[in-house]
C-alpha positions as CSV (number, residue, x, y, z in Angstrom):
1,M,19.6,-0.4,6.6
2,A,17.2,0.5,8.9
3,M,13.3,-1.5,9.2
4,V,10.4,1.3,7.1
5,K,6.6,1.2,7.7
6,V,5.2,2.8,4.3
7,L,1.7,3.9,5.1
8,Q,0.1,4.6,2.2
9,E,-3.8,6.3,2.3
10,R,-6.7,6.0,0.1
11,V,-9.9,7.0,-0.2
12,V,-12.4,5.1,-2.1
13,R,-15.1,6.4,-4.1
14,R,-18.3,4.2,-2.5
15,D,-19.7,1.7,-5.4
16,D,-15.2,1.0,-5.7
17,A,-15.4,-0.5,-2.0
18,D,-15.1,-4.3,-3.2
19,K,-12.9,-3.8,-5.5
20,L,-10.7,-1.6,-3.3
21,M,-10.4,-5.1,-1.3
22,Q,-9.9,-7.0,-3.7
23,G,-6.8,-4.9,-5.4
24,L,-4.9,-4.4,-2.0
25,Q,-5.3,-8.7,-1.7
26,D,-3.4,-8.6,-5.6
27,L,-0.8,-5.9,-4.7
28,R,-0.3,-7.4,-1.1
29,A,-0.1,-10.7,-2.4
30,A,2.5,-10.0,-5.3
31,A,4.2,-7.9,-2.7
32,L,4.8,-11.4,-0.4
33,G,7.4,-12.8,-3.2
34,Q,9.9,-9.2,-2.6
35,P,13.2,-9.4,-1.7
36,G,12.2,-7.0,1.4
37,Y,8.8,-7.1,2.5
38,V,8.4,-8.3,5.8
39,T,5.0,-7.6,6.1
40,G,1.3,-5.6,5.6
41,E,-1.8,-4.3,6.5
42,T,-5.0,-2.5,5.3
43,W,-7.0,-0.9,8.4
44,F,-10.1,1.1,7.5
45,K,-11.1,4.0,9.5
46,G,-13.5,4.1,12.2
47,S,-15.2,7.3,10.9
48,D,-14.5,7.3,7.6
49,P,-14.8,3.5,6.4
50,L,-13.9,5.0,2.2
51,T,-10.5,5.9,3.8
52,A,-8.0,3.1,4.0
53,V,-4.1,3.5,4.9
54,V,-1.9,0.1,4.4
55,V,1.4,-0.3,7.1
56,A,3.4,-2.1,4.9
57,T,7.0,-3.2,6.6
58,W,10.3,-3.3,4.5
59,V,13.6,-4.0,5.5
60,S,15.2,-1.2,4.0
61,E,13.8,2.0,1.9
62,E,15.5,1.1,-0.9
63,H,13.9,-2.2,-1.1
64,W,10.5,-0.3,-1.0
65,K,11.7,1.5,-2.7
66,A,12.2,-1.6,-5.8
67,W,9.1,-2.5,-5.2
68,E,7.7,0.9,-5.8
69,T,8.9,1.4,-9.8
70,S,8.3,-2.5,-10.2
71,E,5.8,-3.5,-13.6
72,A,4.2,-5.6,-11.1
73,R,3.1,-2.8,-8.4
74,V,2.6,0.3,-11.3
75,A,0.0,-2.0,-12.3
76,L,-1.5,-3.2,-9.8
77,N,-1.2,0.3,-8.2
78,D,-2.5,2.1,-11.5
79,F,-6.2,0.1,-11.4
80,I,-6.3,0.6,-7.4
81,T,-5.6,4.2,-8.0
82,G,-8.4,4.4,-10.6
83,L,-11.0,3.6,-8.1
84,L,-10.1,6.5,-6.1
85,L,-11.6,9.9,-5.2
86,E,-8.5,11.5,-4.6
87,E,-4.6,10.6,-5.6
88,P,-2.8,8.1,-2.6
89,R,-1.1,9.8,0.8
90,V,2.4,7.8,0.4
91,S,4.8,8.6,3.6
92,V,7.8,6.4,4.9
93,Y,9.4,6.3,8.3
94,R,12.3,4.5,9.2
95,M,12.7,2.4,12.2
96,T,14.3,4.3,15.3
97,L,16.4,2.9,18.4
């Protein structure tokens, strides 16, 4: 098993930026109890504060996929997706030595 980083880029509507922050906090709080979750960070693009990137570290891609399709994540993510201008972009990167 190799650690993975999951990058999720989201572009929020201006009026919903505060709701996005709350939704991301709720999502991270729920992820804390998931097997394989290591840590997460949220970054906002300096030149475009309506673009957020969440960088989550998981023990393995299998752990991420289990969380990605879980009922709890799907419900929280549906709320967040409703705040966005476009579909979120998700990329998974594997750690190499």
